[in-house]
PAVEXRO-49461 format. One record per residue (C-alpha): residue in three letters; x, y, z. Coordinates in steps of 0.5 Angstrom, whole numbers. Example, Ala and Ser with C-alpha at 12.3 -4.5 7.8 and 13.67 -1.06 7.14 Angstrom:
<sites>
<site mardo="ala" c1="25" c2="-9" c3="16"/>
<site mardo="ser" c1="27" c2="-2" c3="14"/>
</sites>
This chain:
<sites>
<site mardo="met" c1="56" c2="10" c3="28"/>
<site mardo="gly" c1="62" c2="7" c3="26"/>
<site mardo="glu" c1="63" c2="5" c3="19"/>
<site mardo="glu" c1="61" c2="-3" c3="18"/>
<site mardo="lys" c1="66" c2="-7" c3="15"/>
<site mardo="ser" c1="64" c2="-11" c3="8"/>
<site mardo="arg" c1="62" c2="-18" c3="10"/>
<site mardo="asp" c1="61" c2="-24" c3="5"/>
<site mardo="ile" c1="56" c2="-29" c3="6"/>
<site mardo="ala" c1="60" c2="-36" c3="8"/>
<site mardo="gly" c1="54" c2="-40" c3="8"/>
<site mardo="ile" c1="46" c2="-41" c3="9"/>
<site mardo="thr" c1="44" c2="-47" c3="14"/>
<site mardo="val" c1="37" c2="-49" c3="14"/>
<site mardo="arg" c1="35" c2="-53" c3="21"/>
<site mardo="tyr" c1="29" c2="-57" c3="21"/>
<site mardo="ser" c1="24" c2="-59" c3="27"/>
<site mardo="asp" c1="27" c2="-66" c3="27"/>
<site mardo="gly" c1="34" c2="-64" c3="28"/>
<site mardo="ser" c1="37" c2="-65" c3="21"/>
<site mardo="thr" c1="40" c2="-59" c3="17"/>
<site mardo="lys" c1="41" c2="-57" c3="10"/>
<site mardo="glu" c1="47" c2="-53" c3="7"/>
<site mardo="ile" c1="44" c2="-48" c3="2"/>
<site mardo="gln" c1="50" c2="-48" c3="-4"/>
<site mardo="ser" c1="46" c2="-42" c3="-8"/>
<site mardo="gly" c1="40" c2="-38" c3="-6"/>
<site mardo="cys" c1="38" c2="-33" c3="-1"/>
<site mardo="cys" c1="35" c2="-32" c3="6"/>
<site mardo="val" c1="30" c2="-26" c3="7"/>
<site mardo="asp" c1="28" c2="-23" c3="14"/>
<site mardo="leu" c1="21" c2="-20" c3="13"/>
<site mardo="glu" c1="20" c2="-15" c3="19"/>
<site mardo="lys" c1="13" c2="-14" c3="21"/>
<site mardo="gly" c1="9" c2="-8" c3="19"/>
<site mardo="ser" c1="15" c2="-6" c3="14"/>
<site mardo="asp" c1="16" c2="-6" c3="7"/>
<site mardo="asp" c1="24" c2="-7" c3="9"/>
<site mardo="leu" c1="27" c2="-13" c3="7"/>
<site mardo="ser" c1="34" c2="-16" c3="10"/>
<site mardo="val" c1="36" c2="-20" c3="4"/>
<site mardo="glu" c1="43" c2="-24" c3="5"/>
<site mardo="met" c1="45" c2="-28" c3="-2"/>
<site mardo="leu" c1="50" c2="-34" c3="-3"/>
<site mardo="asn" c1="53" c2="-35" c3="-10"/>
<site mardo="val" c1="47" c2="-32" c3="-13"/>
<site mardo="lys" c1="48" c2="-29" c3="-20"/>
<site mardo="pro" c1="44" c2="-23" c3="-24"/>
<site mardo="phe" c1="39" c2="-28" c3="-28"/>
<site mardo="asp" c1="38" c2="-32" c3="-21"/>
<site mardo="leu" c1="34" c2="-26" c3="-18"/>
<site mardo="val" c1="30" c2="-26" c3="-24"/>
<site mardo="arg" c1="28" c2="-33" c3="-23"/>
<site mardo="leu" c1="27" c2="-32" c3="-16"/>
<site mardo="ala" c1="22" c2="-27" c3="-17"/>
<site mardo="tyr" c1="19" c2="-30" c3="-23"/>
<site mardo="gly" c1="18" c2="-37" c3="-18"/>
<site mardo="leu" c1="15" c2="-33" c3="-13"/>
<site mardo="val" c1="10" c2="-29" c3="-17"/>
<site mardo="ala" c1="8" c2="-36" c3="-20"/>
<site mardo="ala" c1="8" c2="-39" c3="-13"/>
<site mardo="val" c1="3" c2="-33" c3="-11"/>
<site mardo="gln" c1="-1" c2="-35" c3="-17"/>
<site mardo="arg" c1="-2" c2="-42" c3="-16"/>
<site mardo="leu" c1="-4" c2="-40" c3="-8"/>
<site mardo="gly" c1="-10" c2="-36" c3="-11"/>
<site mardo="met" c1="-7" c2="-30" c3="-8"/>
<site mardo="arg" c1="-6" c2="-26" c3="-15"/>
<site mardo="asp" c1="-11" c2="-21" c3="-12"/>
<site mardo="lys" c1="-7" c2="-20" c3="-6"/>
<site mardo="leu" c1="-1" c2="-18" c3="-10"/>
<site mardo="glu" c1="-5" c2="-13" c3="-14"/>
<site mardo="gln" c1="-7" c2="-10" c3="-8"/>
<site mardo="tyr" c1="0" c2="-10" c3="-5"/>
<site mardo="ala" c1="2" c2="-7" c3="-12"/>
<site mardo="asn" c1="-3" c2="-1" c3="-11"/>
<site mardo="gly" c1="-1" c2="1" c3="-4"/>
<site mardo="val" c1="-6" c2="-4" c3="0"/>
<site mardo="gly" c1="-2" c2="-7" c3="6"/>
<site mardo="glu" c1="-3" c2="-13" c3="10"/>
<site mardo="gly" c1="-10" c2="-13" c3="14"/>
<site mardo="gln" c1="-12" c2="-6" c3="10"/>
<site mardo="asp" c1="-18" c2="-6" c3="7"/>
<site mardo="asn" c1="-19" c2="-3" c3="0"/>
<site mardo="gly" c1="-26" c2="-2" c3="0"/>
</sites>
């Protein structure tokens, strides 16, 4: 394998089903690989504290959706579709 060249993110564009688009000025895009804990994260104009805000916001969303038990199970090693009982 050859050495991969360093690349900077030039932009993140969201495409909607109605054909419209939105250009993200600061944020990230995460690719969740099915069956894996590996995440591919691309970030654009993200400062260190932005990551703290992002993590807090995602945990707050999990809480609002009533999925705290799922988060705790995952933190304890129980994956999606597994039963901890």
